[in-house]
PDB file of N, CA, C and O in Angstrom, chain B, residues numbered from 101:
ATOM      1  N   UNK B 101      18.052  44.425 -27.841  1.00  0.00           N
ATOM      2  CA  UNK B 101      16.698  44.872 -27.519  1.00  0.00           C
ATOM      3  C   UNK B 101      16.000  43.770 -26.736  1.00  0.00           C
ATOM      4  O   UNK B 101      16.026  42.603 -27.128  1.00  0.00           O
ATOM      5  N   UNK B 102      15.382  44.145 -25.640  1.00  0.00           N
ATOM      6  CA  UNK B 102      14.634  43.193 -24.826  1.00  0.00           C
ATOM      7  C   UNK B 102      13.162  43.247 -25.216  1.00  0.00           C
ATOM      8  O   UNK B 102      12.656  44.281 -25.652  1.00  0.00           O
ATOM      9  N   UNK B 103      12.493  42.125 -25.050  1.00  0.00           N
ATOM     10  CA  UNK B 103      11.058  42.061 -25.291  1.00  0.00           C
ATOM     11  C   UNK B 103      10.376  41.750 -23.960  1.00  0.00           C
ATOM     12  O   UNK B 103      11.038  41.433 -22.972  1.00  0.00           O
ATOM     13  N   UNK B 104       9.053  41.844 -23.948  1.00  0.00           N
ATOM     14  CA  UNK B 104       8.283  41.609 -22.735  1.00  0.00           C
ATOM     15  C   UNK B 104       7.175  40.612 -23.007  1.00  0.00           C
ATOM     16  O   UNK B 104       6.694  40.478 -24.133  1.00  0.00           O
ATOM     17  N   UNK B 105       6.776  39.909 -21.944  1.00  0.00           N
ATOM     18  CA  UNK B 105       5.609  39.039 -22.049  1.00  0.00           C
ATOM     19  C   UNK B 105       4.754  39.240 -20.815  1.00  0.00           C
ATOM     20  O   UNK B 105       5.254  39.619 -19.755  1.00  0.00           O
ATOM     21  N   UNK B 106       3.460  38.983 -20.957  1.00  0.00           N
ATOM     22  CA  UNK B 106       2.514  39.105 -19.858  1.00  0.00           C
ATOM     23  C   UNK B 106       2.458  37.777 -19.124  1.00  0.00           C
ATOM     24  O   UNK B 106       2.315  36.721 -19.740  1.00  0.00           O
ATOM     25  N   UNK B 107       2.573  37.836 -17.795  1.00  0.00           N
ATOM     26  CA  UNK B 107       2.530  36.643 -16.965  1.00  0.00           C
ATOM     27  C   UNK B 107       1.323  36.739 -16.031  1.00  0.00           C
ATOM     28  O   UNK B 107       1.211  37.690 -15.257  1.00  0.00           O
ATOM     29  N   UNK B 108       0.428  35.765 -16.102  1.00  0.00           N
ATOM     30  CA  UNK B 108      -0.755  35.678 -15.233  1.00  0.00           C
ATOM     31  C   UNK B 108      -1.605  36.947 -15.286  1.00  0.00           C
ATOM     32  O   UNK B 108      -1.982  37.492 -14.248  1.00  0.00           O
ATOM     33  N   UNK B 109      -1.901  37.410 -16.487  1.00  0.00           N
ATOM     34  CA  UNK B 109      -2.700  38.623 -16.649  1.00  0.00           C
ATOM     35  C   UNK B 109      -4.162  38.402 -16.314  1.00  0.00           C
ATOM     36  O   UNK B 109      -4.762  37.416 -16.741  1.00  0.00           O
ATOM     37  N   UNK B 110      -4.733  39.320 -15.547  1.00  0.00           N
ATOM     38  CA  UNK B 110      -6.158  39.292 -15.213  1.00  0.00           C
ATOM     39  C   UNK B 110      -6.705  40.691 -15.461  1.00  0.00           C
ATOM     40  O   UNK B 110      -6.150  41.683 -14.988  1.00  0.00           O
ATOM     41  N   UNK B 111      -7.794  40.754 -16.205  1.00  0.00           N
ATOM     42  CA  UNK B 111      -8.411  42.034 -16.554  1.00  0.00           C
ATOM     43  C   UNK B 111      -9.850  42.086 -16.078  1.00  0.00           C
ATOM     44  O   UNK B 111     -10.597  41.119 -16.224  1.00  0.00           O
ATOM     45  N   UNK B 112     -10.228  43.199 -15.519  1.00  0.00           N
ATOM     46  CA  UNK B 112     -11.598  43.442 -15.092  1.00  0.00           C
ATOM     47  C   UNK B 112     -12.321  44.123 -16.248  1.00  0.00           C
ATOM     48  O   UNK B 112     -11.826  45.099 -16.813  1.00  0.00           O
ATOM     49  N   UNK B 113     -13.506  43.598 -16.598  1.00  0.00           N
ATOM     50  CA  UNK B 113     -14.288  44.179 -17.692  1.00  0.00           C
ATOM     51  C   UNK B 113     -15.711  44.415 -17.189  1.00  0.00           C
ATOM     52  O   UNK B 113     -16.348  43.514 -16.643  1.00  0.00           O
ATOM     53  N   UNK B 114     -16.195  45.638 -17.383  1.00  0.00           N
ATOM     54  CA  UNK B 114     -17.534  46.014 -16.940  1.00  0.00           C
ATOM     55  C   UNK B 114     -18.283  46.690 -18.082  1.00  0.00           C
ATOM     56  O   UNK B 114     -17.736  47.544 -18.780  1.00  0.00           O
ATOM     57  N   UNK B 115     -19.535  46.298 -18.263  1.00  0.00           N
ATOM     58  CA  UNK B 115     -20.398  46.929 -19.271  1.00  0.00           C
ATOM     59  C   UNK B 115     -20.943  48.231 -18.687  1.00  0.00           C
ATOM     60  O   UNK B 115     -21.370  48.277 -17.533  1.00  0.00           O
ATOM     61  N   UNK B 116     -20.922  49.281 -19.495  1.00  0.00           N
ATOM     62  CA  UNK B 116     -21.399  50.584 -19.010  1.00  0.00           C
ATOM     63  C   UNK B 116     -22.839  50.884 -19.410  1.00  0.00           C
ATOM     64  O   UNK B 116     -23.309  52.008 -19.234  1.00  0.00           O
ATOM     65  N   UNK B 117     -23.540  49.892 -19.945  1.00  0.00           N
ATOM     66  CA  UNK B 117     -24.956  50.088 -20.253  1.00  0.00           C
ATOM     67  C   UNK B 117     -25.696  50.325 -18.930  1.00  0.00           C
ATOM     68  O   UNK B 117     -25.488  49.581 -17.971  1.00  0.00           O
ATOM     69  N   UNK B 118     -26.555  51.348 -18.864  1.00  0.00           N
ATOM     70  CA  UNK B 118     -27.244  51.651 -17.596  1.00  0.00           C
ATOM     71  C   UNK B 118     -27.965  50.412 -17.035  1.00  0.00           C
ATOM     72  O   UNK B 118     -28.775  49.790 -17.722  1.00  0.00           O
ATOM     73  N   UNK B 119     -27.662  50.076 -15.808  1.00  0.00           N
ATOM     74  CA  UNK B 119     -28.336  48.976 -15.130  1.00  0.00           C
ATOM     75  C   UNK B 119     -27.796  47.583 -15.439  1.00  0.00           C
ATOM     76  O   UNK B 119     -28.274  46.600 -14.873  1.00  0.00           O
ATOM     77  N   UNK B 120     -26.823  47.484 -16.313  1.00  0.00           N
ATOM     78  CA  UNK B 120     -26.290  46.158 -16.665  1.00  0.00           C
ATOM     79  C   UNK B 120     -25.352  45.681 -15.557  1.00  0.00           C
ATOM     80  O   UNK B 120     -24.420  46.394 -15.185  1.00  0.00           O
ATOM     81  N   UNK B 121     -25.592  44.479 -15.028  1.00  0.00           N
ATOM     82  CA  UNK B 121     -24.752  43.966 -13.950  1.00  0.00           C
ATOM     83  C   UNK B 121     -23.471  43.265 -14.418  1.00  0.00           C
ATOM     84  O   UNK B 121     -22.717  42.748 -13.594  1.00  0.00           O
ATOM     85  N   UNK B 122     -23.217  43.243 -15.737  1.00  0.00           N
ATOM     86  CA  UNK B 122     -22.062  42.502 -16.251  1.00  0.00           C
ATOM     87  C   UNK B 122     -20.752  43.115 -15.777  1.00  0.00           C
ATOM     88  O   UNK B 122     -20.430  44.258 -16.103  1.00  0.00           O
ATOM     89  N   UNK B 123     -20.008  42.339 -15.004  1.00  0.00           N
ATOM     90  CA  UNK B 123     -18.691  42.749 -14.512  1.00  0.00           C
ATOM     91  C   UNK B 123     -17.920  41.463 -14.247  1.00  0.00           C
ATOM     92  O   UNK B 123     -18.209  40.749 -13.287  1.00  0.00           O
ATOM     93  N   UNK B 124     -16.939  41.166 -15.096  1.00  0.00           N
ATOM     94  CA  UNK B 124     -16.202  39.904 -14.986  1.00  0.00           C
ATOM     95  C   UNK B 124     -14.705  40.153 -14.917  1.00  0.00           C
ATOM     96  O   UNK B 124     -14.209  41.230 -15.248  1.00  0.00           O
ATOM     97  N   UNK B 125     -14.005  39.115 -14.475  1.00  0.00           N
ATOM     98  CA  UNK B 125     -12.553  39.134 -14.536  1.00  0.00           C
ATOM     99  C   UNK B 125     -12.128  38.108 -15.575  1.00  0.00           C
ATOM    100  O   UNK B 125     -12.506  36.939 -15.504  1.00  0.00           O
ATOM    101  N   UNK B 126     -11.342  38.558 -16.533  1.00  0.00           N
ATOM    102  CA  UNK B 126     -10.876  37.728 -17.636  1.00  0.00           C
ATOM    103  C   UNK B 126      -9.417  37.362 -17.382  1.00  0.00           C
ATOM    104  O   UNK B 126      -8.570  38.236 -17.192  1.00  0.00           O
ATOM    105  N   UNK B 127      -9.136  36.073 -17.381  1.00  0.00           N
ATOM    106  CA  UNK B 127      -7.760  35.609 -17.205  1.00  0.00           C
ATOM    107  C   UNK B 127      -7.160  35.404 -18.590  1.00  0.00           C
ATOM    108  O   UNK B 127      -7.737  34.709 -19.426  1.00  0.00           O
ATOM    109  N   UNK B 128      -6.007  36.006 -18.828  1.00  0.00           N
ATOM    110  CA  UNK B 128      -5.324  35.892 -20.113  1.00  0.00           C
ATOM    111  C   UNK B 128      -4.281  34.779 -20.011  1.00  0.00           C
ATOM    112  O   UNK B 128      -3.245  34.941 -19.367  1.00  0.00           O
ATOM    113  N   UNK B 129      -4.570  33.651 -20.653  1.00  0.00           N
ATOM    114  CA  UNK B 129      -3.647  32.515 -20.647  1.00  0.00           C
ATOM    115  C   UNK B 129      -2.756  32.497 -21.882  1.00  0.00           C
ATOM    116  O   UNK B 129      -1.779  31.750 -21.934  1.00  0.00           O
ATOM    117  N   UNK B 130      -3.085  33.309 -22.866  1.00  0.00           N
ATOM    118  CA  UNK B 130      -2.305  33.340 -24.104  1.00  0.00           C
ATOM    119  C   UNK B 130      -0.891  33.841 -23.839  1.00  0.00           C
ATOM    120  O   UNK B 130      -0.659  34.611 -22.907  1.00  0.00           O
ATOM    121  N   UNK B 131       0.030  33.406 -24.650  1.00  0.00           N
ATOM    122  CA  UNK B 131       1.420  33.819 -24.526  1.00  0.00           C
ATOM    123  C   UNK B 131       1.613  35.114 -25.322  1.00  0.00           C
ATOM    124  O   UNK B 131       2.045  35.082 -26.474  1.00  0.00           O
ATOM    125  N   UNK B 132       1.294  36.243 -24.704  1.00  0.00           N
ATOM    126  CA  UNK B 132       1.389  37.537 -25.380  1.00  0.00           C
ATOM    127  C   UNK B 132       2.771  38.141 -25.170  1.00  0.00           C
ATOM    128  O   UNK B 132       3.251  38.244 -24.041  1.00  0.00           O
ATOM    129  N   UNK B 133       3.406  38.539 -26.269  1.00  0.00           N
ATOM    130  CA  UNK B 133       4.728  39.148 -26.190  1.00  0.00           C
ATOM    131  C   UNK B 133       4.775  40.382 -27.080  1.00  0.00           C
ATOM    132  O   UNK B 133       4.040  40.479 -28.064  1.00  0.00           O
ATOM    133  N   UNK B 134       5.640  41.319 -26.728  1.00  0.00           N
ATOM    134  CA  UNK B 134       5.810  42.516 -27.530  1.00  0.00           C
ATOM    135  C   UNK B 134       7.124  43.196 -27.211  1.00  0.00           C
ATOM    136  O   UNK B 134       7.801  42.846 -26.245  1.00  0.00           O
ATOM    137  N   UNK B 135       7.475  44.165 -28.025  1.00  0.00           N
ATOM    138  CA  UNK B 135       8.744  44.876 -27.848  1.00  0.00           C
ATOM    139  C   UNK B 135       8.724  45.796 -26.629  1.00  0.00           C
ATOM    140  O   UNK B 135       9.766  46.056 -26.028  1.00  0.00           O
ATOM    141  N   UNK B 136       7.531  46.293 -26.261  1.00  0.00           N
ATOM    142  CA  UNK B 136       7.407  47.155 -25.084  1.00  0.00           C
ATOM    143  C   UNK B 136       6.269  46.639 -24.206  1.00  0.00           C
ATOM    144  O   UNK B 136       5.434  45.851 -24.651  1.00  0.00           O
ATOM    145  N   UNK B 137       6.250  47.089 -22.966  1.00  0.00           N
ATOM    146  CA  UNK B 137       5.141  46.724 -22.090  1.00  0.00           C
ATOM    147  C   UNK B 137       3.825  47.254 -22.650  1.00  0.00           C
ATOM    148  O   UNK B 137       2.790  46.599 -22.532  1.00  0.00           O
ATOM    149  N   UNK B 138       3.862  48.430 -23.255  1.00  0.00           N
ATOM    150  CA  UNK B 138       2.650  49.021 -23.835  1.00  0.00           C
ATOM    151  C   UNK B 138       2.109  48.158 -24.975  1.00  0.00           C
ATOM    152  O   UNK B 138       0.895  48.020 -25.121  1.00  0.00           O
ATOM    153  N   UNK B 139       3.003  47.575 -25.789  1.00  0.00           N
ATOM    154  CA  UNK B 139       2.564  46.684 -26.871  1.00  0.00           C
ATOM    155  C   UNK B 139       1.815  45.481 -26.309  1.00  0.00           C
ATOM    156  O   UNK B 139       0.757  45.101 -26.810  1.00  0.00           O
ATOM    157  N   UNK B 140       2.379  44.892 -25.265  1.00  0.00           N
ATOM    158  CA  UNK B 140       1.768  43.717 -24.650  1.00  0.00           C
ATOM    159  C   UNK B 140       0.440  44.090 -24.006  1.00  0.00           C
ATOM    160  O   UNK B 140      -0.544  43.361 -24.134  1.00  0.00           O
ATOM    161  N   UNK B 141       0.413  45.220 -23.317  1.00  0.00           N
ATOM    162  CA  UNK B 141      -0.818  45.693 -22.660  1.00  0.00           C
ATOM    163  C   UNK B 141      -1.925  45.910 -23.687  1.00  0.00           C
ATOM    164  O   UNK B 141      -3.074  45.540 -23.442  1.00  0.00           O
ATOM    165  N   UNK B 142      -1.597  46.500 -24.823  1.00  0.00           N
ATOM    166  CA  UNK B 142      -2.580  46.746 -25.869  1.00  0.00           C
ATOM    167  C   UNK B 142      -3.177  45.436 -26.392  1.00  0.00           C
ATOM    168  O   UNK B 142      -4.392  45.328 -26.557  1.00  0.00           O
ATOM    169  N   UNK B 143      -2.328  44.451 -26.649  1.00  0.00           N
ATOM    170  CA  UNK B 143      -2.813  43.161 -27.142  1.00  0.00           C
ATOM    171  C   UNK B 143      -3.669  42.452 -26.096  1.00  0.00           C
ATOM    172  O   UNK B 143      -4.693  41.857 -26.433  1.00  0.00           O
ATOM    173  N   UNK B 144      -3.259  42.513 -24.840  1.00  0.00           N
ATOM    174  CA  UNK B 144      -4.027  41.888 -23.768  1.00  0.00           C
ATOM    175  C   UNK B 144      -5.386  42.569 -23.608  1.00  0.00           C
ATOM    176  O   UNK B 144      -6.396  41.906 -23.373  1.00  0.00           O
ATOM    177  N   UNK B 145      -5.403  43.889 -23.735  1.00  0.00           N
ATOM    178  CA  UNK B 145      -6.639  44.665 -23.638  1.00  0.00           C
ATOM    179  C   UNK B 145      -7.614  44.231 -24.729  1.00  0.00           C
ATOM    180  O   UNK B 145      -8.799  44.030 -24.464  1.00  0.00           O
ATOM    181  N   UNK B 146      -7.111  44.086 -25.960  1.00  0.00           N
ATOM    182  CA  UNK B 146      -7.951  43.649 -27.085  1.00  0.00           C
ATOM    183  C   UNK B 146      -8.503  42.250 -26.839  1.00  0.00           C
ATOM    184  O   UNK B 146      -9.681  41.987 -27.082  1.00  0.00           O
ATOM    185  N   UNK B 147      -7.645  41.355 -26.355  1.00  0.00           N
ATOM    186  CA  UNK B 147      -8.065  39.982 -26.097  1.00  0.00           C
ATOM    187  C   UNK B 147      -9.121  39.932 -24.996  1.00  0.00           C
ATOM    188  O   UNK B 147     -10.111  39.212 -25.122  1.00  0.00           O
ATOM    189  N   UNK B 148      -8.920  40.683 -23.924  1.00  0.00           N
ATOM    190  CA  UNK B 148      -9.898  40.731 -22.833  1.00  0.00           C
ATOM    191  C   UNK B 148     -11.238  41.258 -23.333  1.00  0.00           C
ATOM    192  O   UNK B 148     -12.292  40.748 -22.952  1.00  0.00           O
ATOM    193  N   UNK B 149     -11.196  42.277 -24.186  1.00  0.00           N
ATOM    194  CA  UNK B 149     -12.427  42.854 -24.732  1.00  0.00           C
ATOM    195  C   UNK B 149     -13.171  41.824 -25.583  1.00  0.00           C
ATOM    196  O   UNK B 149     -14.387  41.678 -25.457  1.00  0.00           O
ATOM    197  N   UNK B 150     -12.448  41.111 -26.447  1.00  0.00           N
ATOM    198  CA  UNK B 150     -13.064  40.092 -27.292  1.00  0.00           C
ATOM    199  C   UNK B 150     -13.696  38.983 -26.454  1.00  0.00           C
ATOM    200  O   UNK B 150     -14.811  38.544 -26.734  1.00  0.00           O
ATOM    201  N   UNK B 151     -12.975  38.531 -25.423  1.00  0.00           N
ATOM    202  CA  UNK B 151     -13.499  37.470 -24.566  1.00  0.00           C
ATOM    203  C   UNK B 151     -14.731  37.955 -23.796  1.00  0.00           C
ATOM    204  O   UNK B 151     -15.684  37.197 -23.611  1.00  0.00           O
ATOM    205  N   UNK B 152     -14.717  39.203 -23.350  1.00  0.00           N
ATOM    206  CA  UNK B 152     -15.858  39.762 -22.620  1.00  0.00           C
ATOM    207  C   UNK B 152     -17.068  39.906 -23.533  1.00  0.00           C
ATOM    208  O   UNK B 152     -18.192  39.649 -23.101  1.00  0.00           O
ATOM    209  N   UNK B 153     -16.866  40.314 -24.793  1.00  0.00           N
ATOM    210  CA  UNK B 153     -17.984  40.407 -25.737  1.00  0.00           C
ATOM    211  C   UNK B 153     -18.683  39.060 -25.859  1.00  0.00           C
ATOM    212  O   UNK B 153     -19.912  38.993 -25.853  1.00  0.00           O
ATOM    213  N   UNK B 154     -17.907  37.993 -25.969  1.00  0.00           N
ATOM    214  CA  UNK B 154     -18.475  36.655 -26.095  1.00  0.00           C
ATOM    215  C   UNK B 154     -19.285  36.291 -24.859  1.00  0.00           C
ATOM    216  O   UNK B 154     -20.412  35.809 -24.976  1.00  0.00           O
ATOM    217  N   UNK B 155     -18.722  36.518 -23.678  1.00  0.00           N
ATOM    218  CA  UNK B 155     -19.424  36.195 -22.437  1.00  0.00           C
ATOM    219  C   UNK B 155     -20.673  37.057 -22.266  1.00  0.00           C
ATOM    220  O   UNK B 155     -21.724  36.554 -21.869  1.00  0.00           O
ATOM    221  N   UNK B 156     -20.564  38.339 -22.560  1.00  0.00           N
ATOM    222  CA  UNK B 156     -21.699  39.249 -22.414  1.00  0.00           C
ATOM    223  C   UNK B 156     -22.830  38.851 -23.359  1.00  0.00           C
ATOM    224  O   UNK B 156     -23.991  38.792 -22.955  1.00  0.00           O
ATOM    225  N   UNK B 157     -22.488  38.578 -24.617  1.00  0.00           N
ATOM    226  CA  UNK B 157     -23.508  38.218 -25.597  1.00  0.00           C
ATOM    227  C   UNK B 157     -24.233  36.928 -25.221  1.00  0.00           C
ATOM    228  O   UNK B 157     -25.420  36.777 -25.507  1.00  0.00           O
ATOM    229  N   UNK B 158     -23.525  35.998 -24.582  1.00  0.00           N
ATOM    230  CA  UNK B 158     -24.143  34.740 -24.184  1.00  0.00           C
ATOM    231  C   UNK B 158     -25.249  34.965 -23.156  1.00  0.00           C
ATOM    232  O   UNK B 158     -26.213  34.202 -23.108  1.00  0.00           O
ATOM    233  N   UNK B 159     -25.117  36.009 -22.334  1.00  0.00           N
ATOM    234  CA  UNK B 159     -26.094  36.254 -21.271  1.00  0.00           C
ATOM    235  C   UNK B 159     -27.038  37.410 -21.596  1.00  0.00           C
ATOM    236  O   UNK B 159     -28.248  37.292 -21.405  1.00  0.00           O
ATOM    237  N   UNK B 160     -26.505  38.509 -22.078  1.00  0.00           N
ATOM    238  CA  UNK B 160     -27.295  39.734 -22.262  1.00  0.00           C
ATOM    239  C   UNK B 160     -27.468  40.139 -23.723  1.00  0.00           C
ATOM    240  O   UNK B 160     -28.021  41.203 -24.001  1.00  0.00           O
ATOM    241  N   UNK B 161     -27.011  39.323 -24.650  1.00  0.00           N
ATOM    242  CA  UNK B 161     -27.010  39.684 -26.063  1.00  0.00           C
ATOM    243  C   UNK B 161     -28.346  40.085 -26.636  1.00  0.00           C
ATOM    244  O   UNK B 161     -28.411  40.939 -27.521  1.00  0.00           O
ATOM    245  N   UNK B 162     -29.420  39.480 -26.144  1.00  0.00           N
ATOM    246  CA  UNK B 162     -30.737  39.835 -26.681  1.00  0.00           C
ATOM    247  C   UNK B 162     -31.209  41.189 -26.159  1.00  0.00           C
ATOM    248  O   UNK B 162     -32.075  41.818 -26.768  1.00  0.00           O
ATOM    249  N   UNK B 163     -30.652  41.642 -25.042  1.00  0.00           N
ATOM    250  CA  UNK B 163     -31.073  42.913 -24.445  1.00  0.00           C
ATOM    251  C   UNK B 163     -30.265  44.094 -24.978  1.00  0.00           C
ATOM    252  O   UNK B 163     -30.824  45.129 -25.342  1.00  0.00           O
ATOM    253  N   UNK B 164     -28.944  43.926 -25.019  1.00  0.00           N
ATOM    254  CA  UNK B 164     -28.062  44.997 -25.496  1.00  0.00           C
ATOM    255  C   UNK B 164     -26.660  44.432 -25.698  1.00  0.00           C
ATOM    256  O   UNK B 164     -26.298  43.434 -25.074  1.00  0.00           O
ATOM    257  N   UNK B 165     -25.872  45.062 -26.564  1.00  0.00           N
ATOM    258  CA  UNK B 165     -24.474  44.633 -26.735  1.00  0.00           C
ATOM    259  C   UNK B 165     -23.618  45.175 -25.585  1.00  0.00           C
ATOM    260  O   UNK B 165     -24.044  46.065 -24.850  1.00  0.00           O
ATOM    261  N   UNK B 166     -22.414  44.631 -25.442  1.00  0.00           N
ATOM    262  CA  UNK B 166     -21.461  45.153 -24.462  1.00  0.00           C
ATOM    263  C   UNK B 166     -21.178  46.602 -24.836  1.00  0.00           C
ATOM    264  O   UNK B 166     -20.681  46.883 -25.927  1.00  0.00           O
ATOM    265  N   UNK B 167     -21.492  47.509 -23.935  1.00  0.00           N
ATOM    266  CA  UNK B 167     -21.453  48.936 -24.256  1.00  0.00           C
ATOM    267  C   UNK B 167     -20.273  49.639 -23.597  1.00  0.00           C
ATOM    268  O   UNK B 167     -20.144  49.630 -22.373  1.00  0.00           O
ATOM    269  N   UNK B 168     -19.415  50.246 -24.407  1.00  0.00           N
ATOM    270  CA  UNK B 168     -18.283  51.047 -23.932  1.00  0.00           C
ATOM    271  C   UNK B 168     -17.609  50.397 -22.720  1.00  0.00           C
ATOM    272  O   UNK B 168     -17.565  50.992 -21.643  1.00  0.00           O
ATOM    273  N   UNK B 169     -17.084  49.180 -22.890  1.00  0.00           N
ATOM    274  CA  UNK B 169     -16.583  48.449 -21.727  1.00  0.00           C
ATOM    275  C   UNK B 169     -15.438  49.150 -20.993  1.00  0.00           C
ATOM    276  O   UNK B 169     -14.529  49.714 -21.604  1.00  0.00           O
ATOM    277  N   UNK B 170     -15.517  49.094 -19.664  1.00  0.00           N
ATOM    278  CA  UNK B 170     -14.448  49.590 -18.798  1.00  0.00           C
ATOM    279  C   UNK B 170     -13.506  48.414 -18.583  1.00  0.00           C
ATOM    280  O   UNK B 170     -13.891  47.423 -17.964  1.00  0.00           O
ATOM    281  N   UNK B 171     -12.275  48.508 -19.086  1.00  0.00           N
ATOM    282  CA  UNK B 171     -11.322  47.398 -19.027  1.00  0.00           C
ATOM    283  C   UNK B 171     -10.036  47.880 -18.371  1.00  0.00           C
ATOM    284  O   UNK B 171      -9.449  48.878 -18.789  1.00  0.00           O
ATOM    285  N   UNK B 172      -9.606  47.161 -17.339  1.00  0.00           N
ATOM    286  CA  UNK B 172      -8.307  47.485 -16.748  1.00  0.00           C
ATOM    287  C   UNK B 172      -7.674  46.242 -16.130  1.00  0.00           C
ATOM    288  O   UNK B 172      -8.364  45.315 -15.705  1.00  0.00           O
ATOM    289  N   UNK B 173      -6.357  46.249 -16.090  1.00  0.00           N
ATOM    290  CA  UNK B 173      -5.608  45.107 -15.563  1.00  0.00           C
ATOM    291  C   UNK B 173      -5.659  45.136 -14.046  1.00  0.00           C
ATOM    292  O   UNK B 173      -5.374  46.159 -13.421  1.00  0.00           O
ATOM    293  N   UNK B 174      -6.025  44.001 -13.459  1.00  0.00           N
ATOM    294  CA  UNK B 174      -6.085  43.896 -12.003  1.00  0.00           C
ATOM    295  C   UNK B 174      -5.077  42.870 -11.476  1.00  0.00           C
ATOM    296  O   UNK B 174      -4.923  42.719 -10.264  1.00  0.00           O
ATOM    297  N   UNK B 175      -4.402  42.177 -12.370  1.00  0.00           N
ATOM    298  CA  UNK B 175      -3.416  41.194 -11.954  1.00  0.00           C
ATOM    299  C   UNK B 175      -2.446  40.894 -13.074  1.00  0.00           C
ATOM    300  O   UNK B 175      -2.730  41.145 -14.245  1.00  0.00           O
ATOM    301  N   UNK B 176      -1.303  40.357 -12.706  1.00  0.00           N
ATOM    302  CA  UNK B 176      -0.309  39.984 -13.704  1.00  0.00           C
ATOM    303  C   UNK B 176       0.864  40.948 -13.727  1.00  0.00           C
ATOM    304  O   UNK B 176       0.796  42.067 -13.220  1.00  0.00           O
ATOM    305  N   UNK B 177       1.935  40.472 -14.331  1.00  0.00           N
ATOM    306  CA  UNK B 177       3.145  41.279 -14.433  1.00  0.00           C
ATOM    307  C   UNK B 177       3.734  41.143 -15.831  1.00  0.00           C
ATOM    308  O   UNK B 177       3.393  40.235 -16.589  1.00  0.00           O
ATOM    309  N   UNK B 178       4.619  42.066 -16.144  1.00  0.00           N
ATOM    310  CA  UNK B 178       5.347  41.995 -17.399  1.00  0.00           C
ATOM    311  C   UNK B 178       6.741  41.481 -17.086  1.00  0.00           C
ATOM    312  O   UNK B 178       7.411  41.992 -16.188  1.00  0.00           O
ATOM    313  N   UNK B 179       7.173  40.480 -17.819  1.00  0.00           N
ATOM    314  CA  UNK B 179       8.496  39.901 -17.619  1.00  0.00           C
ATOM    315  C   UNK B 179       9.337  40.155 -18.854  1.00  0.00           C
ATOM    316  O   UNK B 179       8.884  39.989 -19.987  1.00  0.00           O
ATOM    317  N   UNK B 180      10.570  40.560 -18.609  1.00  0.00           N
ATOM    318  CA  UNK B 180      11.509  40.715 -19.733  1.00  0.00           C
ATOM    319  C   UNK B 180      11.911  39.321 -20.207  1.00  0.00           C
ATOM    320  O   UNK B 180      12.141  38.406 -19.416  1.00  0.00           O
ATOM    321  N   UNK B 181      11.985  39.201 -21.524  1.00  0.00           N
ATOM    322  CA  UNK B 181      12.445  37.941 -22.078  1.00  0.00           C
ATOM    323  C   UNK B 181      13.679  38.205 -22.915  1.00  0.00           C
ATOM    324  O   UNK B 181      13.995  39.361 -23.199  1.00  0.00           O
ATOM    325  N   UNK B 182      14.380  37.164 -23.314  1.00  0.00           N
ATOM    326  CA  UNK B 182      15.672  37.250 -23.995  1.00  0.00           C
ATOM    327  C   UNK B 182      15.822  38.324 -25.053  1.00  0.00           C
ATOM    328  O   UNK B 182      14.846  38.922 -25.506  1.00  0.00           O
ATOM    329  N   UNK B 183      17.033  38.548 -25.423  1.00  0.00           N
ATOM    330  CA  UNK B 183      17.357  39.556 -26.426  1.00  0.00           C
ATOM    331  C   UNK B 183      16.718  39.188 -27.762  1.00  0.00           C
ATOM    332  O   UNK B 183      16.686  38.022 -28.154  1.00  0.00           O
ATOM    333  N   UNK B 184      16.215  40.206 -28.446  1.00  0.00           N
ATOM    334  CA  UNK B 184      15.585  40.034 -29.752  1.00  0.00           C
ATOM    335  C   UNK B 184      16.400  40.836 -30.750  1.00  0.00           C
ATOM    336  O   UNK B 184      16.818  41.958 -30.463  1.00  0.00           O
ATOM    337  N   UNK B 185      16.626  40.258 -31.923  1.00  0.00           N
ATOM    338  CA  UNK B 185      17.305  40.994 -32.983  1.00  0.00           C
ATOM    339  C   UNK B 185      18.733  40.873 -32.862  1.00  0.00           C
ATOM    340  O   UNK B 185      19.471  41.430 -33.674  1.00  0.00           O
TER     341      UNK B 185
END
């Protein structure tokens, strides 16, 4: 069984609160690995969301929380890594 890891992942995160200008690109430097590309994508998505919440709250936290964030990968690839199991 082969596993996958995310290499140079970059995610775009945008707040959907009406009129909110928050739109950032989050670089994932963590060594994320999983049994499938979908597993890795899910973990990266969660990490990008958590990092965006922190950044959003630092600037707009008193006005509104990060609302229904639009998150998608704009950079990076999945690389197969050695046999597992």
